C-alpha positions as CSV (number, residue, x, y, z in Angstrom):
1,M,3.5,-0.2,-34.2
2,P,5.5,0.7,-31.1
3,P,8.0,-1.8,-29.8
4,D,6.9,-4.1,-26.9
5,A,8.2,-2.5,-23.7
6,T,7.8,-5.7,-21.6
7,E,11.4,-6.9,-22.2
8,T,12.8,-3.4,-21.6
9,K,10.9,-3.1,-18.3
10,R,12.1,-6.6,-17.2
11,R,15.8,-5.6,-18.0
12,L,15.3,-2.3,-16.2
13,M,13.9,-4.0,-13.1
14,K,16.7,-6.6,-13.0
15,A,19.3,-3.9,-13.3
16,A,17.5,-1.7,-10.6
17,V,17.4,-4.6,-8.2
18,E,21.2,-5.1,-8.6
19,E,22.0,-1.4,-8.4
20,F,19.8,-0.7,-5.3
21,A,21.0,-3.8,-3.5
22,A,24.6,-2.8,-4.1
23,Y,24.4,0.9,-3.5
24,G,21.1,1.7,-1.7
25,L,18.9,4.6,-2.8
26,A,21.4,7.4,-2.3
27,G,24.3,5.6,-4.0
28,A,22.4,4.1,-6.9
29,R,22.7,5.8,-10.3
30,I,20.0,5.9,-12.9
31,D,22.8,6.1,-15.5
32,R,24.2,2.7,-14.4
33,I,20.7,1.1,-14.3
34,A,20.1,2.2,-17.8
35,E,23.5,1.1,-19.0
36,N,23.2,-2.3,-17.4
37,A,19.8,-2.8,-18.8
38,K,20.9,-1.7,-22.2
39,A,18.2,1.0,-22.2
40,N,18.0,4.7,-22.1
41,K,17.4,6.8,-18.9
42,R,14.2,8.2,-20.3
43,S,12.7,4.8,-20.4
44,I,13.2,4.5,-16.6
45,Y,11.2,7.6,-15.9
46,V,8.5,6.7,-18.5
47,H,7.9,3.2,-17.0
48,F,8.7,3.7,-13.3
49,G,8.8,7.4,-12.4
50,A,11.5,9.0,-10.2
51,K,14.4,7.0,-8.7
52,E,12.6,6.9,-5.3
53,E,9.5,5.4,-6.9
54,L,11.6,2.8,-8.7
55,F,13.4,2.0,-5.4
56,D,10.1,1.6,-3.6
57,M,8.8,-0.7,-6.4
58,V,12.0,-2.8,-6.2
59,V,11.7,-3.2,-2.5
60,A,8.0,-4.0,-2.6
61,D,8.4,-6.6,-5.3
62,S,11.3,-8.2,-3.4
63,M,9.4,-8.3,-0.1
64,S,6.3,-9.7,-1.9
65,E,8.4,-12.4,-3.6
66,L,9.9,-13.3,-0.2
67,A,6.5,-13.5,1.4
68,T,5.2,-15.7,-1.4
69,A,8.2,-18.0,-1.2
70,V,8.2,-18.3,2.6
71,A,4.7,-18.7,4.0
72,I,4.3,-18.1,7.7
73,D,3.1,-20.9,10.0
74,A,2.5,-18.7,13.1
75,G,2.3,-21.8,15.3
76,N,5.7,-22.9,14.2
77,L,7.8,-19.7,14.0
78,P,11.1,-21.5,14.4
79,D,10.5,-23.4,11.1
80,Y,9.4,-20.1,9.5
81,A,12.6,-18.4,10.7
82,G,14.7,-21.3,9.3
83,E,13.0,-21.1,5.9
84,L,13.3,-17.3,5.8
85,H,17.0,-17.7,6.7
86,D,17.6,-20.2,3.9
87,R,15.7,-18.0,1.4
88,L,17.7,-14.9,2.3
89,E,21.0,-16.9,2.0
90,R,20.0,-17.9,-1.6
91,R,18.8,-14.3,-2.4
92,P,21.0,-12.0,-0.4
93,H,19.9,-9.0,-2.5
94,V,16.5,-9.1,-0.7
95,R,18.2,-8.9,2.7
96,R,20.3,-5.9,1.5
97,L,17.2,-4.1,0.0
98,Y,15.4,-4.6,3.3
99,L,18.3,-3.1,5.2
100,W,18.7,-0.2,2.7
101,A,15.0,0.6,2.9
102,G,15.2,0.7,6.7
103,L,18.0,3.2,6.5
104,E,17.0,5.4,3.6
105,R,13.2,5.2,3.2
106,Q,11.8,5.4,6.7
107,R,8.2,5.2,5.6
108,P,5.8,2.3,5.0
109,I,5.4,0.7,1.6
110,D,1.8,-0.4,1.2
111,A,2.5,-3.8,-0.3
112,E,4.9,-4.6,2.5
113,V,2.5,-3.4,5.2
114,A,-0.2,-5.8,3.7
115,E,2.1,-8.8,4.0
116,Y,3.1,-7.9,7.6
117,R,-0.5,-7.4,8.5
118,R,-1.3,-10.9,7.3
119,N,1.6,-12.4,9.3
120,V,0.8,-10.4,12.5
121,T,-2.8,-11.5,12.2
122,A,-1.7,-15.1,12.0
123,I,0.6,-14.7,15.0
124,E,-2.3,-13.2,17.0
125,A,-4.4,-16.2,16.2
126,A,-1.6,-18.6,17.3
127,Q,-1.2,-16.6,20.5
128,E,-5.0,-16.8,21.2
129,A,-4.8,-20.5,20.6
130,G,-1.9,-20.8,23.1
131,R,0.5,-22.2,20.5
132,I,3.0,-19.4,21.1
133,R,3.7,-16.9,23.8
134,A,1.1,-14.2,24.2
135,D,2.8,-11.8,26.5
136,I,4.6,-10.0,23.7
137,P,2.4,-8.1,21.2
138,A,2.3,-10.0,17.8
139,V,3.8,-7.1,15.9
140,D,6.8,-7.0,18.3
141,L,7.2,-10.8,18.1
142,M,7.3,-10.6,14.3
143,A,10.0,-7.9,14.4
144,M,12.0,-10.0,16.9
145,V,11.8,-13.1,14.7
146,I,13.0,-11.1,11.7
147,A,15.8,-9.5,13.7
148,L,17.0,-12.9,14.8
149,V,17.0,-14.1,11.2
150,I,19.1,-11.2,10.0
151,S,21.1,-10.7,13.2
152,W,24.5,-11.7,11.7
153,D,24.0,-9.3,8.8
154,T,23.3,-6.4,11.2
155,A,26.1,-7.2,13.6
156,S,29.0,-4.9,13.9
157,W,32.1,-5.7,11.9
158,S,34.0,-5.6,15.2
159,L,31.8,-8.3,16.6
160,K,32.1,-10.3,13.4
161,A,35.9,-10.2,13.8
162,L,35.6,-12.3,16.9
163,R,34.1,-15.2,14.7
164,P,36.2,-15.1,11.6
165,E,35.3,-17.5,8.9
166,T,38.0,-19.8,7.7
167,A,38.4,-22.2,4.7
168,A,37.9,-25.1,7.1
169,D,34.8,-23.6,8.7
170,P,33.4,-21.2,6.1
171,V,29.9,-20.6,7.6
172,P,28.8,-21.6,11.1
173,D,25.4,-23.2,11.3
174,R,23.6,-19.9,11.8
175,K,20.3,-21.4,10.8
176,A,20.4,-23.8,13.7
177,A,21.2,-21.0,16.1
178,V,18.4,-18.8,14.7
179,T,15.8,-21.6,15.0
180,A,17.0,-22.4,18.5
181,A,16.7,-18.7,19.5
182,V,13.2,-18.4,17.9
183,T,12.1,-21.6,19.7
184,T,13.1,-20.1,23.0
185,L,11.6,-16.7,22.2
186,T,8.2,-18.0,21.1
187,R,7.6,-20.9,23.5
188,P,4.3,-20.3,25.4
189,T,4.8,-19.0,28.8
190,R,3.3,-20.8,31.8
191,G,1.1,-18.6,33.8
């Protein structure tokens, strides 16, 4: 009877998440993934296919996990942004995978498209109900909310140098700033 591959696959996925989050697709090494998972390289190809396929699977799984953990309330996008911010602070590898995927895999991932479609549809319904501004297309508004949530991560290191963190003030209250910005961005316009 062949050994159960479930545990090996779990270890490989965990090692792949860590490797891709740290190095991206181009910098990641299948050898390191296999070594960190205490498995052989062949098992990666057998269970997941090529490195690109494994990367796409890791990104899709991470984005699906994030979407499940942080449900959108399109009528209250500031709270959604705050929850998303908190979740990404606790799971920074997800944020890094998102950024790496945007740089290195400039193509849609079906599972991620489905999650965004659900969120955009919810935003459109909130716009039609007058709960949030309707003069910005829902897909653009979703992108802007995400951009605000990860704005500090995507800021230039030169800009970050102007707000150095100190032992007395290790992390400014970025969540409050993000939710305030999303509140202003999404407030219904008077027409």
